[in-house]
KEKE-653466 format. One record per atom (N, C-alpha, C): x, y, z; residue in three letters; atom name. Coordinates in steps of 0.1 Angstrom, whole numbers, plus 2048, in hexadecimal, padded with zeros to 3 digits. Layout:
[site [X, Y, Z], "ala", "CA"],
...
This chain:
[site [0E0, A09, 120], "met", "N"],
[site [0DC, A02, 12C], "met", "CA"],
[site [0E2, A0A, 138], "met", "C"],
[site [0D9, A0D, 141], "ser", "N"],
[site [0DD, A14, 14D], "ser", "CA"],
[site [0E2, A0A, 158], "ser", "C"],
[site [0EB, A0F, 160], "arg", "N"],
[site [0F1, A06, 16B], "arg", "CA"],
[site [0E9, A09, 177], "arg", "C"],
[site [0E8, A00, 180], "pro", "N"],
[site [0E2, A02, 18D], "pro", "CA"],
[site [0EA, A0C, 195], "pro", "C"],
[site [0E3, A15, 19C], "ile", "N"],
[site [0E9, A1F, 1A5], "ile", "CA"],
[site [0E7, A19, 1B3], "ile", "C"],
[site [0F2, A15, 1B9], "leu", "N"],
[site [0F2, A0F, 1C7], "leu", "CA"],
[site [0FA, A17, 1D1], "leu", "C"],
[site [0F5, A17, 1DD], "lys", "N"],
[site [0FD, A1D, 1E8], "lys", "CA"],
[site [105, A12, 1EE], "lys", "C"],
[site [113, A13, 1ED], "ile", "N"],
[site [11C, A09, 1F2], "ile", "CA"],
[site [120, A0D, 200], "ile", "C"],
[site [11D, A05, 20A], "glu", "N"],
[site [121, A08, 217], "glu", "CA"],
[site [130, A05, 219], "glu", "C"],
[site [136, A0D, 221], "leu", "N"],
[site [144, A0B, 224], "leu", "CA"],
[site [146, A00, 22E], "leu", "C"],
[site [150, 9F8, 22C], "thr", "N"],
[site [153, 9ED, 236], "thr", "CA"],
[site [15C, 9F4, 240], "thr", "C"],
[site [15F, 9EC, 24B], "arg", "N"],
[site [169, 9F1, 255], "arg", "CA"],
[site [176, 9F4, 24F], "arg", "C"],
[site [17B, 9EB, 246], "gly", "N"],
[site [187, 9ED, 23F], "gly", "CA"],
[site [187, 9FA, 236], "gly", "C"],
[site [17C, 9FD, 230], "asp", "N"],
[site [17A, A09, 228], "asp", "CA"],
[site [17C, A16, 231], "asp", "C"],
[site [175, A15, 23D], "trp", "N"],
[site [176, A20, 246], "trp", "CA"],
[site [184, A22, 24B], "trp", "C"],
[site [18C, A17, 24D], "ile", "N"],
[site [199, A19, 252], "ile", "CA"],
[site [1A2, A1F, 247], "ile", "C"],
[site [1A1, A1B, 23A], "val", "N"],
[site [1A8, A21, 22F], "val", "CA"],
[site [1A5, A2F, 22E], "val", "C"],
[site [198, A33, 22F], "glu", "N"],
[site [194, A41, 22E], "glu", "CA"],
[site [19A, A49, 239], "glu", "C"],
[site [199, A44, 245], "ala", "N"],
[site [19F, A4B, 251], "ala", "CA"],
[site [1AE, A4D, 250], "ala", "C"],
[site [1B5, A43, 24C], "val", "N"],
[site [1C3, A44, 24A], "val", "CA"],
[site [1C7, A4F, 240], "val", "C"],
[site [1C0, A4E, 235], "ala", "N"],
[site [1C2, A58, 22A], "ala", "CA"],
[site [1C0, A66, 22F], "ala", "C"],
[site [1B5, A69, 235], "ile", "N"],
[site [1B1, A76, 23A], "ile", "CA"],
[site [1BB, A7A, 245], "ile", "C"],
[site [1BF, A71, 24E], "phe", "N"],
[site [1C9, A74, 258], "phe", "CA"],
[site [1D6, A78, 252], "phe", "C"],
[site [1DB, A71, 248], "val", "N"],
[site [1E7, A74, 242], "val", "CA"],
[site [1E6, A81, 23B], "val", "C"],
[site [1DB, A84, 234], "leu", "N"],
[site [1D9, A91, 22D], "leu", "CA"],
[site [1DA, A9C, 237], "leu", "C"],
[site [1D2, A9B, 242], "ile", "N"],
[site [1D2, AA6, 24C], "ile", "CA"],
[site [1E0, AA7, 253], "ile", "C"],
[site [1E6, A9C, 256], "gly", "N"],
[site [1F3, A9C, 25C], "gly", "CA"],
[site [1FD, AA3, 253], "gly", "C"],
[site [1FC, AA1, 246], "thr", "N"],
[site [206, AA7, 23D], "thr", "CA"],
[site [204, AB6, 23D], "thr", "C"],
[site [1F8, ABB, 23D], "val", "N"],
[site [1F5, AC9, 23D], "val", "CA"],
[site [1FA, ACF, 24B], "val", "C"],
[site [1F7, AC8, 256], "val", "N"],
[site [1FC, ACD, 263], "val", "CA"],
[site [20B, ACD, 264], "val", "C"],
[site [212, AC3, 25E], "tyr", "N"],
[site [220, AC2, 25E], "tyr", "CA"],
[site [226, ACD, 256], "tyr", "C"],
[site [221, AD0, 24B], "leu", "N"],
[site [226, ADB, 243], "leu", "CA"],
[site [224, AE8, 24A], "leu", "C"],
[site [218, AEB, 250], "ile", "N"],
[site [216, AF7, 257], "ile", "CA"],
[site [220, AF9, 262], "ile", "C"],
[site [222, AEE, 26A], "met", "N"],
[site [22B, AEF, 275], "met", "CA"],
[site [239, AF2, 271], "met", "C"],
[site [23E, AEC, 266], "asn", "N"],
[site [24C, AED, 262], "asn", "CA"],
[site [24E, AF9, 259], "asn", "C"],
[site [244, AFF, 253], "tyr", "N"],
[site [245, B09, 249], "tyr", "CA"],
[site [24E, B15, 24D], "tyr", "C"],
[site [24C, B1B, 259], "pro", "N"],
[site [253, B26, 25D], "pro", "CA"],
[site [262, B24, 25E], "pro", "C"],
[site [266, B17, 261], "asp", "N"],
[site [274, B14, 263], "asp", "CA"],
[site [27C, B10, 256], "asp", "C"],
[site [274, B0F, 24B], "leu", "N"],
[site [27B, B0B, 23F], "leu", "CA"],
[site [282, B16, 238], "leu", "C"],
[site [28D, B13, 231], "pro", "N"],
[site [294, B1D, 22A], "pro", "CA"],
[site [28C, B22, 21E], "pro", "C"],
[site [28E, B2E, 219], "glu", "N"],
[site [287, B33, 20E], "glu", "CA"],
[site [288, B2B, 201], "glu", "C"],
[site [293, B24, 1FF], "lys", "N"],
[site [296, B1C, 1F4], "lys", "CA"],
[site [296, B0D, 1F8], "lys", "C"],
[site [28D, B05, 1F1], "ile", "N"],
[site [28C, AF7, 1F5], "ile", "CA"],
[site [28C, AEE, 1E8], "ile", "C"],
[site [28D, AE1, 1E9], "ala", "N"],
[site [28D, AD8, 1DE], "ala", "CA"],
[site [27F, AD9, 1D8], "ala", "C"],
[site [27E, ADA, 1CB], "thr", "N"],
[site [270, ADA, 1C5], "thr", "CA"],
[site [26F, ACF, 1BA], "thr", "C"],
[site [279, AC8, 1B7], "his", "N"],
[site [278, ABD, 1AE], "his", "CA"],
[site [284, AB3, 1B0], "his", "C"],
[site [280, AA6, 1AE], "tyr", "N"],
[site [28A, A9B, 1B0], "tyr", "CA"],
[site [28B, A94, 1A2], "tyr", "C"],
[site [298, A8F, 1A0], "asn", "N"],
[site [29A, A87, 193], "asn", "CA"],
[site [295, A79, 195], "asn", "C"],
[site [297, A70, 18B], "ile", "N"],
[site [293, A63, 18C], "ile", "CA"],
[site [29A, A5B, 197], "ile", "C"],
[site [2A5, A5F, 19B], "asn", "N"],
[site [2AD, A58, 1A6], "asn", "CA"],
[site [2A9, A5E, 1B4], "asn", "C"],
[site [2A0, A67, 1B4], "gly", "N"],
[site [29B, A6D, 1C1], "gly", "CA"],
[site [2A4, A78, 1C6], "gly", "C"],
[site [2AD, A7D, 1BE], "lys", "N"],
[site [2B6, A88, 1C2], "lys", "CA"],
[site [2B0, A95, 1BD], "lys", "C"],
[site [2B3, A9F, 1C6], "val", "N"],
[site [2AE, AAD, 1C3], "val", "CA"],
[site [2B4, AB2, 1B6], "val", "C"],
[site [2AB, AB7, 1AD], "asn", "N"],
[site [2B1, ABD, 1A0], "asn", "CA"],
[site [2AB, ACA, 19D], "asn", "C"],
[site [2A3, AD0, 1A7], "ala", "N"],
[site [29E, ADD, 1A5], "ala", "CA"],
[site [29A, AE3, 1B3], "ala", "C"],
[site [29B, AF0, 1B4], "thr", "N"],
[site [297, AF6, 1C1], "thr", "CA"],
[site [28E, B02, 1BE], "thr", "C"],
[site [287, B07, 1C8], "gly", "N"],
[site [27E, B12, 1C6], "gly", "CA"],
[site [27A, B17, 1D4], "gly", "C"],
[site [270, B20, 1D3], "ser", "N"],
[site [26A, B26, 1DF], "ser", "CA"],
[site [264, B1B, 1E8], "ser", "C"],
[site [264, B1E, 1F5], "lys", "N"],
[site [25D, B14, 1FE], "lys", "CA"],
[site [24E, B14, 1FD], "lys", "C"],
[site [249, B1E, 1F6], "met", "N"],
[site [23B, B1E, 1F3], "met", "CA"],
[site [237, B12, 1EA], "met", "C"],
[site [241, B0D, 1E3], "met", "N"],
[site [23E, B02, 1DA], "met", "CA"],
[site [23A, AF5, 1E1], "met", "C"],
[site [23D, AF5, 1EE], "leu", "N"],
[site [239, AE9, 1F6], "leu", "CA"],
[site [22A, AE8, 1F7], "leu", "C"],
[site [223, AF2, 1F5], "trp", "N"],
[site [214, AF1, 1F5], "trp", "CA"],
[site [20E, AEA, 1E9], "trp", "C"],
[site [216, AE9, 1DE], "ile", "N"],
[site [211, AE3, 1D2], "ile", "CA"],
[site [20F, AD4, 1D4], "ile", "C"],
[site [218, ACC, 1D9], "pro", "N"],
[site [215, ABE, 1DB], "pro", "CA"],
[site [209, ABC, 1E5], "pro", "C"],
[site [209, AC4, 1F0], "val", "N"],
[site [1FE, AC4, 1F9], "val", "CA"],
[site [1F1, AC7, 1F3], "val", "C"],
[site [1F1, AD1, 1EA], "gly", "N"],
[site [1E5, AD5, 1E3], "gly", "CA"],
[site [1E0, ACA, 1D9], "gly", "C"],
[site [1EA, AC4, 1D2], "ile", "N"],
[site [1E7, AB9, 1C9], "ile", "CA"],
[site [1E1, AAD, 1D1], "ile", "C"],
[site [1E6, AAA, 1DD], "ala", "N"],
[site [1E1, A9F, 1E5], "ala", "CA"],
[site [1D3, AA2, 1E9], "ala", "C"],
[site [1D0, AAE, 1EE], "ile", "N"],
[site [1C2, AB2, 1F2], "ile", "CA"],
[site [1B9, AB1, 1E6], "ile", "C"],
[site [1BD, AB6, 1DA], "phe", "N"],
[site [1B5, AB6, 1CE], "phe", "CA"],
[site [1B2, AA7, 1CA], "phe", "C"],
[site [1BC, A9F, 1CA], "leu", "N"],
[site [1BA, A91, 1C6], "leu", "CA"],
[site [1B1, A8A, 1CF], "leu", "C"],
[site [1B3, A8C, 1DC], "tyr", "N"],
[site [1AB, A86, 1E7], "tyr", "CA"],
[site [19C, A8A, 1E4], "tyr", "C"],
[site [19A, A97, 1E2], "gly", "N"],
[site [18C, A9B, 1E0], "gly", "CA"],
[site [186, A96, 1D3], "gly", "C"],
[site [18E, A96, 1C8], "leu", "N"],
[site [189, A92, 1BB], "leu", "CA"],
[site [186, A83, 1BC], "leu", "C"],
[site [18E, A7B, 1C2], "ile", "N"],
[site [18B, A6C, 1C2], "ile", "CA"],
[site [17F, A6A, 1CC], "ile", "C"],
[site [17E, A71, 1D6], "thr", "N"],
[site [173, A70, 1DF], "thr", "CA"],
[site [166, A73, 1D8], "thr", "C"],
[site [165, A7E, 1D0], "val", "N"],
[site [159, A82, 1C9], "val", "CA"],
[site [156, A77, 1BE], "val", "C"],
[site [161, A73, 1B7], "ala", "N"],
[site [15F, A69, 1AC], "ala", "CA"],
[site [159, A5C, 1B2], "ala", "C"],
[site [15D, A59, 1BE], "ser", "N"],
[site [159, A4C, 1C4], "ser", "CA"],
[site [14A, A4C, 1C8], "ser", "C"],
[site [144, A57, 1C7], "arg", "N"],
[site [135, A58, 1C9], "arg", "CA"],
[site [12D, A53, 1BD], "arg", "C"],
[site [134, A50, 1B2], "phe", "N"],
[site [12D, A4D, 1A6], "phe", "CA"],
[site [133, A40, 19F], "phe", "C"],
[site [133, A35, 1A7], "pro", "N"],
[site [139, A29, 1A1], "pro", "CA"],
[site [132, A23, 195], "pro", "C"],
[site [125, A27, 193], "his", "N"],
[site [11E, A22, 188], "his", "CA"],
[site [123, A29, 17B], "his", "C"],
[site [12B, A34, 17C], "arg", "N"],
[site [130, A3B, 171], "arg", "CA"],
[site [13E, A36, 16C], "arg", "C"],
[site [144, A2D, 174], "phe", "N"],
[site [152, A28, 172], "phe", "CA"],
[site [151, A1F, 166], "phe", "C"],
[site [15D, A1D, 160], "asn", "N"],
[site [15F, A12, 156], "asn", "CA"],
[site [162, A05, 15C], "asn", "C"],
[site [15C, 9FA, 158], "tyr", "N"],
[site [15F, 9ED, 15E], "tyr", "CA"],
[site [163, 9E3, 153], "tyr", "C"],
[site [169, 9D9, 157], "leu", "N"],
[site [16E, 9CE, 14E], "leu", "CA"],
[site [162, 9C5, 14A], "leu", "C"],
[site [158, 9C5, 152], "val", "N"],
[site [14D, 9BC, 14F], "val", "CA"],
[site [140, 9C4, 14E], "val", "C"],
[site [136, 9C0, 147], "pro", "N"],
[site [129, 9C7, 147], "pro", "CA"],
[site [123, 9C7, 155], "pro", "C"],
[site [11E, 9D3, 159], "ile", "N"],
[site [118, 9D4, 166], "ile", "CA"],
[site [109, 9D1, 165], "ile", "C"],
[site [105, 9C7, 16E], "thr", "N"],
[site [0F7, 9C3, 16F], "thr", "CA"],
[site [0F2, 9C5, 17D], "thr", "C"],
[site [0E6, 9C2, 17F], "glu", "N"],
[site [0E0, 9C3, 18D], "glu", "CA"],
[site [0E7, 9B9, 196], "glu", "C"],
[site [0EB, 9AD, 190], "asp", "N"],
[site [0F1, 9A3, 198], "asp", "CA"],
[site [100, 9A6, 19C], "asp", "C"],
[site [107, 9AC, 194], "asn", "N"],
[site [116, 9AE, 197], "asn", "CA"],
[site [119, 9BD, 19B], "asn", "C"],
[site [10F, 9C6, 19A], "ala", "N"],
[site [112, 9D4, 19D], "ala", "CA"],
[site [118, 9D6, 1AB], "ala", "C"],
[site [112, 9D1, 1B5], "arg", "N"],
[site [117, 9D3, 1C3], "arg", "CA"],
[site [126, 9CF, 1C4], "arg", "C"],
[site [129, 9C3, 1BF], "his", "N"],
[site [136, 9BD, 1BF], "his", "CA"],
[site [140, 9C6, 1B8], "his", "C"],
[site [13D, 9CA, 1AB], "gln", "N"],
[site [146, 9D2, 1A3], "gln", "CA"],
[site [147, 9E0, 1A9], "gln", "C"],
[site [13D, 9E6, 1AD], "tyr", "N"],
[site [13E, 9F3, 1B3], "tyr", "CA"],
[site [146, 9F3, 1C0], "tyr", "C"],
[site [144, 9E9, 1C8], "ser", "N"],
[site [14C, 9E8, 1D4], "ser", "CA"],
[site [15B, 9E6, 1D1], "ser", "C"],
[site [15F, 9DE, 1C8], "leu", "N"],
[site [16D, 9DC, 1C4], "leu", "CA"],
[site [173, 9E9, 1BE], "leu", "C"],
[site [16B, 9F0, 1B6], "ser", "N"],
[site [171, 9FD, 1B0], "ser", "CA"],
[site [172, A07, 1BB], "ser", "C"],
[site [169, A08, 1C5], "leu", "N"],
[site [16A, A12, 1CF], "leu", "CA"],
[site [176, A0E, 1D9], "leu", "C"],
[site [179, A02, 1DB], "lys", "N"],
[site [184, 9FE, 1E3], "lys", "CA"],
[site [191, A02, 1DC], "lys", "C"],
[site [191, A00, 1CF], "met", "N"],
[site [19D, A04, 1C7], "met", "CA"],
[site [19F, A13, 1C8], "met", "C"],
[site [195, A1A, 1C7], "met", "N"],
[site [195, A29, 1C8], "met", "CA"],
[site [19B, A2D, 1D5], "met", "C"],
[site [196, A27, 1E0], "arg", "N"],
[site [19A, A2A, 1EE], "arg", "CA"],
[site [1A9, A28, 1EF], "arg", "C"],
[site [1AE, A1C, 1EB], "phe", "N"],
[site [1BC, A19, 1EC], "phe", "CA"],
[site [1C4, A22, 1E3], "phe", "C"],
[site [1C0, A25, 1D8], "leu", "N"],
[site [1C7, A2F, 1CF], "leu", "CA"],
[site [1C8, A3D, 1D6], "leu", "C"],
[site [1BD, A41, 1DC], "lys", "N"],
[site [1BD, A4D, 1E3], "lys", "CA"],
[site [1C7, A4D, 1EF], "lys", "C"],
[site [1C7, A42, 1F6], "leu", "N"],
[site [1D1, A41, 201], "leu", "CA"],
[site [1DF, A41, 1FC], "leu", "C"],
[site [1E2, A3A, 1F2], "val", "N"],
[site [1F0, A39, 1ED], "val", "CA"],
[site [1F4, A47, 1E8], "val", "C"],
[site [1EB, A4E, 1E1], "leu", "N"],
[site [1EE, A5B, 1DB], "leu", "CA"],
[site [1F1, A65, 1E7], "leu", "C"],
[site [1E9, A65, 1F1], "val", "N"],
[site [1EA, A6E, 1FD], "val", "CA"],
[site [1F8, A6B, 203], "val", "C"],
[site [1FB, A5E, 205], "leu", "N"],
[site [208, A5A, 20B], "leu", "CA"],
[site [214, A5E, 203], "leu", "C"],
[site [213, A5D, 1F5], "ile", "N"],
[site [21E, A62, 1ED], "ile", "CA"],
[site [220, A71, 1EE], "ile", "C"],
[site [216, A79, 1EE], "phe", "N"],
[site [217, A87, 1EF], "phe", "CA"],
[site [21B, A8B, 1FE], "phe", "C"],
[site [217, A84, 208], "ala", "N"],
[site [21B, A86, 215], "ala", "CA"],
[site [22A, A83, 217], "ala", "C"],
[site [22F, A78, 211], "tyr", "N"],
[site [23D, A75, 211], "tyr", "CA"],
[site [245, A80, 20A], "tyr", "C"],
[site [241, A84, 1FE], "leu", "N"],
[site [248, A8F, 1F7], "leu", "CA"],
[site [249, A9B, 1FF], "leu", "C"],
[site [23F, A9F, 206], "thr", "N"],
[site [23F, AAB, 20F], "thr", "CA"],
[site [248, AA9, 21A], "thr", "C"],
[site [248, A9D, 221], "tyr", "N"],
[site [250, A9A, 22C], "tyr", "CA"],
[site [25F, A9A, 228], "tyr", "C"],
[site [262, A93, 21D], "ile", "N"],
[site [270, A93, 219], "ile", "CA"],
[site [276, AA1, 215], "ile", "C"],
[site [26D, AA8, 20E], "thr", "N"],
[site [271, AB6, 20A], "thr", "CA"],
[site [274, ABE, 216], "thr", "C"],
[site [26C, ABE, 220], "ile", "N"],
[site [26E, AC5, 22C], "ile", "CA"],
[site [27B, AC0, 233], "ile", "C"],
[site [27C, AB3, 235], "ala", "N"],
[site [288, AAE, 23B], "ala", "CA"],
[site [295, AB1, 234], "ala", "C"],
[site [294, AB1, 226], "gln", "N"],
[site [2A0, AB4, 21E], "gln", "CA"],
[site [2A3, AC3, 220], "gln", "C"],
[site [299, ACB, 221], "ser", "N"],
[site [29B, ADA, 222], "ser", "CA"],
[site [2A2, ADD, 22F], "ser", "C"],
[site [2A0, AD4, 239], "lys", "N"],
[site [2A6, AD6, 246], "lys", "CA"],
[site [2B3, ACF, 248], "lys", "C"],
[site [2B8, AC8, 23D], "gly", "N"],
[site [2C4, AC1, 23D], "gly", "CA"],
[site [2C3, AB3, 241], "gly", "C"],
[site [2B7, AAD, 242], "gly", "N"],
[site [2B6, AA0, 247], "gly", "CA"],
[site [2B7, A95, 23D], "gly", "C"],
[site [2B3, A97, 230], "his", "N"],
[site [2B3, A8D, 226], "his", "CA"],
[site [2B9, A93, 219], "his", "C"],
[site [2BF, A89, 211], "ala", "N"],
[site [2C5, A8E, 204], "ala", "CA"],
[site [2BB, A8D, 1F9], "ala", "C"],
[site [2B0, A87, 1FA], "gly", "N"],
[site [2A6, A86, 1F0], "gly", "CA"],
[site [29C, A7B, 1F2], "gly", "C"],
[site [295, A77, 1E8], "leu", "N"],
[site [28A, A6D, 1E9], "leu", "CA"],
[site [290, A5F, 1EA], "leu", "C"],
[site [29B, A5D, 1E4], "gly", "N"],
[site [2A1, A4F, 1E4], "gly", "CA"],
[site [29D, A49, 1D7], "gly", "C"],
[site [2A5, A3F, 1D3], "val", "N"],
[site [2A3, A39, 1C6], "val", "CA"],
[site [297, A30, 1C6], "val", "C"],
[site [292, A2C, 1D1], "trp", "N"],
[site [287, A22, 1D2], "trp", "CA"],
[site [279, A29, 1D1], "trp", "C"],
[site [279, A37, 1D2], "phe", "N"],
[site [26C, A3E, 1D3], "phe", "CA"],
[site [264, A3C, 1C6], "phe", "C"],
[site [26A, A3E, 1BB], "leu", "N"],
[site [262, A3D, 1AE], "leu", "CA"],
[site [25D, A2F, 1AC], "leu", "C"],
[site [266, A25, 1AD], "pro", "N"],
[site [261, A17, 1AB], "pro", "CA"],
[site [256, A13, 1B5], "pro", "C"],
[site [258, A17, 1C2], "ala", "N"],
[site [24E, A14, 1CC], "ala", "CA"],
[site [241, A1A, 1C9], "ala", "C"],
[site [241, A27, 1C4], "thr", "N"],
[site [235, A2E, 1C0], "thr", "CA"],
[site [22E, A27, 1B5], "thr", "C"],
[site [235, A23, 1AA], "ile", "N"],
[site [22F, A1D, 19F], "ile", "CA"],
[site [22A, A0F, 1A2], "ile", "C"],
[site [232, A07, 1AA], "ile", "N"],
[site [22D, 9FA, 1AE], "ile", "CA"],
[site [221, 9FB, 1B7], "ile", "C"],
[site [220, A04, 1C0], "ser", "N"],
[site [214, A06, 1C9], "ser", "CA"],
[site [208, A09, 1C0], "ser", "C"],
[site [209, A12, 1B7], "ile", "N"],
[site [1FD, A16, 1AF], "ile", "CA"],
[site [1F9, A0A, 1A6], "ile", "C"],
[site [202, A04, 19F], "phe", "N"],
[site [1FF, 9F9, 196], "phe", "CA"],
[site [1FA, 9ED, 19D], "phe", "C"],
[site [1FF, 9EA, 1AA], "thr", "N"],
[site [1FA, 9DF, 1B1], "thr", "CA"],
[site [1EC, 9E0, 1B4], "thr", "C"],
[site [1E7, 9EC, 1B8], "ile", "N"],
[site [1D9, 9EF, 1BB], "ile", "CA"],
[site [1D1, 9ED, 1AE], "ile", "C"],
[site [1D6, 9F3, 1A3], "leu", "N"],
[site [1CE, 9F2, 197], "leu", "CA"],
[site [1CD, 9E4, 192], "leu", "C"],
[site [1D8, 9DD, 191], "ile", "N"],
[site [1D8, 9CF, 18C], "ile", "CA"],
[site [1D0, 9C6, 195], "ile", "C"],
[site [1D1, 9C7, 1A2], "ser", "N"],
[site [1C9, 9C0, 1AC], "ser", "CA"],
[site [1BA, 9C2, 1A9], "ser", "C"],
[site [1B6, 9CE, 1A7], "tyr", "N"],
[site [1A8, 9D1, 1A4], "tyr", "CA"],
[site [1A4, 9CB, 197], "tyr", "C"],
[site [1AC, 9CC, 18D], "leu", "N"],
[site [1A9, 9C6, 17F], "leu", "CA"],
[site [1A7, 9B7, 180], "leu", "C"],
[site [1B0, 9B0, 188], "ile", "N"],
[site [1AF, 9A2, 189], "ile", "CA"],
[site [1A2, 99E, 191], "ile", "C"],
[site [19F, 9A5, 19C], "lys", "N"],
[site [193, 9A2, 1A4], "lys", "CA"],
[site [186, 9A5, 19C], "lys", "C"],
[site [186, 9B0, 195], "ser", "N"],
[site [17A, 9B4, 18E], "ser", "CA"],
[site [177, 9AB, 182], "ser", "C"],
[site [181, 9A5, 17C], "ser", "N"],
[site [17F, 99C, 171], "ser", "CA"],
[site [17B, 98E, 174], "ser", "C"],
[site [17D, 98B, 181], "lys", "N"],
[site [179, 97D, 186], "lys", "CA"],
[site [16A, 97C, 187], "lys", "C"],
[site [165, 970, 187], "lys", "N"],
[site [157, 96D, 189], "lys", "CA"],
[site [153, 972, 197], "lys", "C"],
[site [148, 978, 198], "gln", "N"],
[site [143, 97D, 1A5], "gln", "CA"],
[site [140, 971, 1AE], "gln", "C"],
[site [144, 972, 1BB], "pro", "N"],
[site [142, 967, 1C4], "pro", "CA"],
[site [133, 965, 1C7], "pro", "C"],
C-alpha cells in the first residue's frame, strides 16, 4: 500500500525553529572563524562523562563538530522532504497523513535545532576553554543533552499515537 505524498506547509512556528537553527549554525561557523587565529595550537578535543577535558589535539579538530553539525543539519533537512518514507506508529491513510507528517516534521525540526545547539555549545566551550575561560563542559551537559533529545522523541511518540483531532 502506498502512502499519500503531501506537501506540508510550514507554520509560523516552523519558520522560527528553522531560522533559529540556521542562525545558530551560521553563528557557530562565524564564531569559529573569528576566534581561530587566536587559539593555541593545542586545544581540548574530548571531554569525559563529567565534562572535564581528557584529550587534547590540534586546533584543526574544532572543525569536526562544526562539520558534523552542518552535515546533520543538511541530512535532516533532506530527509524531511520525504515524510511519506518515515516509519510511523500508526498506519498512514489519506485521513491521517497530513497530521502524522506534520508531527514527524516538527519532531525533525526540533531535533535539528537541538543538535545544532549541542554542537554550537561544544564549539563555544572548547574555544573558551582554550582561551582559559572555562574548565570544561560541566557535569550537566550530558544529562541535559540526553534529556533534550529524549523529550523531543517521547513527546512525538505520545502525540503521534493519540487519536487524530
